[in-house]
C-alpha positions as CSV (number, residue, x, y, z in Angstrom):
1,X,227.0,-61.6,40.1
2,X,225.4,-61.8,42.2
3,X,226.5,-64.3,45.0
4,X,224.0,-66.7,45.2
5,X,224.5,-67.0,41.1
6,X,228.2,-67.5,41.3
7,X,228.0,-69.6,44.1
8,X,226.1,-72.0,42.0
9,X,228.4,-71.4,38.9
10,X,230.8,-72.5,40.9
11,X,229.1,-75.6,42.2
12,X,227.5,-76.6,39.0
13,X,229.8,-79.1,36.9
14,X,229.1,-78.4,33.4
15,X,227.8,-81.4,30.7
16,X,230.0,-82.2,28.3
17,X,228.0,-83.3,25.6
18,X,230.2,-84.0,23.3
19,X,232.0,-86.2,25.2
20,X,232.1,-90.4,23.6
21,X,229.7,-92.5,24.5
22,X,227.3,-89.7,26.2
23,X,224.0,-91.2,26.9
24,X,221.5,-88.0,25.8
25,X,218.6,-89.8,26.6
26,X,219.9,-90.9,30.4
27,X,220.8,-87.2,31.0
28,X,217.2,-86.0,30.0
29,X,215.5,-88.5,32.0
30,X,217.5,-87.9,35.3
31,X,217.1,-84.1,35.0
32,X,212.8,-84.9,34.7
33,X,213.2,-86.9,37.5
34,X,215.4,-84.5,40.1
35,X,212.6,-81.3,38.5
36,X,209.8,-83.7,39.2
37,X,211.3,-84.7,43.0
38,X,211.2,-80.1,43.4
39,X,208.7,-78.3,45.2
40,X,205.3,-77.6,43.3
41,X,203.0,-74.6,44.2
42,X,199.5,-76.0,43.8
43,X,196.8,-75.1,40.6
44,X,193.2,-75.4,40.4
45,X,194.1,-78.0,37.6
46,X,196.6,-79.4,35.7
47,X,195.7,-81.9,32.6
48,X,197.5,-83.5,30.0
49,X,196.0,-83.2,26.2
50,X,197.3,-84.3,23.1
51,X,196.9,-81.1,20.2
52,X,196.8,-83.2,17.4
53,X,199.6,-85.2,18.4
54,X,201.5,-82.7,20.0
55,X,201.6,-83.4,23.8
56,X,200.9,-80.0,26.0
57,X,200.1,-79.6,29.4
58,X,197.3,-77.4,30.6
59,X,197.0,-75.4,33.9
60,X,194.2,-73.5,35.3
61,X,195.2,-71.2,37.9
62,X,192.1,-70.6,40.8
63,X,190.3,-67.5,39.3
64,X,191.1,-67.9,36.3
65,X,191.3,-65.0,34.0
66,X,190.3,-64.6,30.2
67,X,193.7,-65.6,28.2
68,X,196.0,-68.1,27.5
69,X,199.9,-68.1,28.0
70,X,201.1,-70.6,25.3
71,X,204.8,-71.5,26.8
72,X,207.4,-73.0,25.0
73,X,210.0,-74.8,27.0
74,X,213.9,-73.9,27.1
75,X,216.7,-76.2,26.9
76,X,218.6,-75.9,23.9
77,X,216.4,-77.3,21.7
78,X,217.6,-80.5,22.8
79,X,216.7,-81.3,26.5
80,X,213.4,-80.6,28.9
81,X,210.1,-80.8,28.1
82,X,206.7,-80.7,30.0
83,X,207.6,-82.1,33.2
84,X,211.0,-80.6,33.7
85,X,208.8,-77.3,33.1
86,X,205.6,-78.1,35.4
87,X,207.1,-76.1,38.5
88,X,207.7,-72.5,36.4
89,X,204.5,-73.3,34.4
90,X,202.6,-73.5,37.8
91,X,204.5,-70.6,39.4
92,X,203.6,-68.3,35.8
93,X,199.5,-69.5,35.9
94,X,199.2,-68.2,39.4
95,X,201.0,-65.3,38.6
96,X,199.4,-64.1,35.8
97,X,196.2,-65.9,37.0
98,X,195.9,-67.2,33.6
99,X,195.9,-70.3,32.4
100,X,199.3,-71.9,30.9
101,X,199.5,-74.3,28.2
102,X,202.8,-75.7,28.1
103,X,203.7,-77.3,24.9
104,X,205.6,-80.7,24.3
105,X,207.2,-79.8,21.5
106,X,209.8,-82.7,19.4
107,X,213.9,-82.3,20.2
108,X,216.8,-82.8,18.1
109,X,218.7,-84.5,17.3
110,X,215.7,-87.6,16.6
111,X,213.6,-84.6,15.4
112,X,215.5,-82.1,13.8
113,X,214.4,-78.6,12.3
114,X,211.6,-77.8,11.6
115,X,210.3,-80.4,13.7
116,X,209.5,-78.1,16.9
117,X,208.3,-74.9,15.2
118,X,206.2,-77.3,13.2
119,X,204.7,-78.9,16.3
120,X,204.2,-75.1,17.5
121,X,202.2,-74.6,14.1
122,X,200.2,-77.7,14.9
123,X,198.8,-76.3,18.4
124,X,198.0,-72.9,17.1
125,X,196.3,-74.3,14.6
126,X,194.7,-76.6,17.3
127,X,194.0,-73.9,19.3
128,X,192.4,-72.0,16.4
129,X,189.8,-74.6,15.8
130,X,189.7,-76.1,19.2
131,X,190.8,-73.8,21.9
132,X,188.8,-71.3,23.7
133,X,187.8,-68.5,22.1
134,X,189.9,-66.6,24.0
135,X,193.2,-64.0,23.6
136,X,196.9,-65.7,23.6
137,X,200.3,-64.7,24.9
138,X,203.4,-66.5,23.5
139,X,206.0,-66.8,25.8
140,X,209.1,-69.1,26.3
141,X,212.8,-69.2,27.8
142,X,216.3,-69.3,26.1
143,X,215.5,-72.2,23.1
144,X,211.8,-71.6,24.7
145,X,212.0,-67.8,23.1
146,X,213.6,-68.6,20.0
147,X,209.9,-71.1,19.0
148,X,208.1,-68.0,20.8
149,X,209.6,-66.1,18.4
150,X,209.0,-67.7,15.6
151,X,205.8,-68.9,16.6
152,X,204.1,-65.4,16.5
153,X,206.1,-64.6,13.3
154,X,204.6,-67.6,11.9
155,X,201.2,-66.9,12.9
156,X,200.5,-62.9,12.4
157,X,198.0,-61.4,14.5
158,X,197.2,-64.6,16.3
159,X,199.2,-63.7,19.8
160,X,198.3,-60.6,21.9
161,X,201.7,-60.4,23.2
162,X,205.1,-62.2,23.3
163,X,207.5,-62.9,26.2
164,X,210.8,-63.4,25.5
165,X,213.4,-64.7,28.2
166,X,217.1,-64.7,27.5
167,X,216.2,-66.0,24.1
168,X,218.5,-67.9,22.2
169,X,218.7,-66.5,18.5
170,X,222.5,-66.7,16.7
171,X,223.7,-69.9,15.7
172,X,227.3,-67.9,14.7
173,X,227.9,-66.7,17.9
174,X,228.5,-63.4,17.0
175,X,227.7,-61.5,19.5
176,X,230.3,-59.9,21.7
177,X,228.8,-61.6,25.1
178,X,229.5,-64.4,24.1
179,X,233.5,-63.7,25.0
180,X,232.6,-61.8,28.2
181,X,230.0,-64.3,29.3
182,X,231.8,-67.5,29.1
183,X,232.3,-67.3,33.4
184,X,228.4,-68.3,33.1
185,X,228.8,-71.8,32.8
186,X,227.5,-71.4,29.2
187,X,230.1,-72.1,26.6
188,X,230.3,-71.2,23.4
189,X,230.6,-74.7,22.5
190,X,227.9,-75.6,24.5
191,X,225.6,-73.3,22.6
192,X,227.0,-74.8,19.1
193,X,226.5,-78.0,20.1
194,X,222.9,-77.3,20.8
195,X,222.2,-75.4,17.2
196,X,224.5,-78.7,16.0
197,X,221.7,-81.2,16.9
198,X,218.8,-78.5,15.9
199,X,219.5,-77.8,12.4
200,X,221.8,-78.1,9.5
201,X,224.6,-75.4,9.3
202,X,223.2,-74.3,5.9
203,X,219.9,-73.8,7.8
204,X,221.8,-71.6,10.6
205,X,220.7,-67.6,8.3
206,X,216.9,-69.0,8.0
207,X,215.0,-66.9,9.9
208,X,212.5,-70.2,11.4
209,X,216.4,-70.7,13.4
210,X,217.8,-67.3,13.6
211,X,214.9,-64.8,13.9
212,X,217.2,-62.0,13.6
213,X,217.2,-62.7,10.3
214,X,213.3,-62.1,10.1
215,X,212.0,-59.4,7.5
216,X,208.3,-59.1,9.7
217,X,209.2,-58.3,13.0
218,X,206.9,-55.4,12.7
219,X,204.0,-57.8,11.9
220,X,205.0,-58.8,16.2
221,X,202.6,-57.7,18.7
222,X,203.6,-56.1,22.0
223,X,207.2,-57.6,22.8
224,X,208.9,-58.2,26.3
225,X,212.5,-59.2,26.4
226,X,214.6,-59.7,29.3
227,X,218.2,-60.9,29.2
228,X,220.9,-61.6,31.9
229,X,224.1,-59.2,32.7
230,X,226.3,-63.1,32.8
231,X,224.6,-64.6,29.9
232,X,226.4,-65.4,26.3
233,X,223.1,-64.3,24.9
234,X,222.4,-61.5,26.7
235,X,223.3,-58.9,23.6
236,X,221.6,-60.9,20.7
237,X,218.3,-60.9,23.1
238,X,219.2,-57.3,23.3
239,X,220.0,-56.7,19.9
240,X,216.2,-58.2,18.7
241,X,215.0,-55.5,21.3
242,X,216.6,-52.9,19.6
243,X,215.0,-53.8,16.4
244,X,211.7,-54.8,17.2
245,X,211.5,-51.5,18.6
246,X,212.7,-49.7,15.9
247,X,210.0,-51.4,13.9
248,X,206.9,-49.6,15.8
249,X,206.4,-52.2,17.8
250,X,206.0,-51.6,21.4
251,X,208.6,-53.3,23.1
252,X,210.2,-53.4,26.7
253,X,213.8,-54.5,27.2
254,X,215.2,-55.5,30.6
255,X,218.6,-56.6,31.9
256,X,218.6,-58.8,35.0
257,X,222.2,-57.4,36.7
258,X,223.9,-60.5,38.6
259,X,222.2,-62.8,36.9
260,X,223.3,-65.7,34.4
261,X,221.7,-67.4,32.0
262,X,219.1,-70.1,33.4
263,X,218.3,-68.0,36.3
264,X,214.4,-67.5,35.6
265,X,213.2,-71.2,36.6
266,X,214.7,-71.3,39.1
267,X,213.1,-69.5,42.4
268,X,216.2,-69.9,44.4
269,X,217.5,-67.0,42.7
270,X,216.7,-63.4,43.6
271,X,215.9,-62.0,40.4
272,X,213.4,-64.9,39.4
273,X,209.9,-63.8,41.2
274,X,210.6,-60.8,40.1
275,X,211.3,-61.2,36.5
276,X,208.1,-64.2,36.6
277,X,205.8,-61.2,37.5
278,X,207.3,-58.7,35.3
279,X,206.0,-60.8,32.4
280,X,202.7,-61.8,34.0
281,X,202.5,-58.0,34.5
282,X,203.0,-57.7,30.6
283,X,200.8,-60.3,29.7
284,X,198.1,-58.8,31.7
285,X,198.7,-55.3,30.2
286,X,198.0,-56.3,26.5
287,X,195.7,-59.3,26.8
288,X,192.2,-58.8,27.1
């Protein structure tokens, strides 16, 4: 690990979601308030919207180009929200010089699968009927990358590009990086807890839960997949990129050396800003 990443991992106190009496609602609120206190870049406009019942926030940068990036936040499907990702969406909008629509999908365990992907479909339907006449890109990190990928697979032809940051794809945790990545602070038992909240185990092979099982990867638009070297999710993301490329879809896969899961959202990590700009550049290349 790079020094600043190692220091962050060593300083972190893992949250035991399985502990008896754990207050998930209080934890979510603590994380939300902490993130809202962090510095945020200015954008021209930040507007809260209602997309047929799904809360969204639209970030419009100065001198916005045509095109809209639909962002799905990470957090193991269970955690985080529009407020937690407000700062990174502002940075993404400013780097891409395009509007970013951050989607506040419903979360488990209160709203298990298929609530989240259904909410994303609702937003896409709203954009088709009431959104700007523009090209769209799907963008997400971790569990949000899963949802972005599923959205593109469920709605072929809608997106002109897909950007996936360390996607969370395999409920079975069957790839080797789940062993080599344990020093990252993102433990396999934590990953399993997220999957257990998100979907019944009988659904873990469903392609809308585990899109590595999808048979229509060939319908995707150009796709960018980023992984982190010291991330349990590394191998499943790289396997996804390989499978997409083998269908003939234009695919770019990058591995960020020395990094661990979650770094992309935090600008204090040296690799975060370059990766943010890479994703923005990929979208710029493929959106008209």
